N, C-alpha and C positions, 0 to 999 in steps of 0.2 A: 789530175795534175796536183801536185803538192805545192803549197805556198810556204815561203819562209815566214818566220815570226815578224821580221822587218816588213815584209810585203803586207801582211795582215794588219800590222800596226799602222802603216801608212794608209791603207785602204780605210781602216776604221776612222782615223783622224780626218780624212777627206769626207767621209760620210757624215761625221759629226759637224764639220764645217758647213757642208751643204744644208744640213738640217737647221743649223743656227741661222744661216742666211735666209732660209725660207721663213723661219719664225720672225726674224727681224722685218722681212718684207710684209708679212701679215700684220704686224703691229703698225707699221707705217701706213699700210692700206686702211686699216681700221681708223687710225687717227685722222687720215685725210677724209675718210667717209663721214666721221662725226664733225670734223671742223668745217668741211665743205669749202665754199668760196673759190677764189681764183686758183689757189694751189691745187685743190682737188680736180678742178676742170683741166688744168695743165697736165696733171698726172694721168688722167684718163685719156686725154688727147694723145699724149706721148705713147701710151700703151697701145692705142688703136692705130697709130701711124705705121704705115708700111715703109720699110727702107728700100 
């Protein structure tokens, strides 16, 4: 299947956006880990909570 240049560009932009979001999340997680305290506990609890 052939993709248009526009489709490839949109896919690339979306992939970059996801990568940047993952990097931002890793920075926040590391910051919470080092800072500790109530904010870190709330973040971990929120991640472990099942909806």
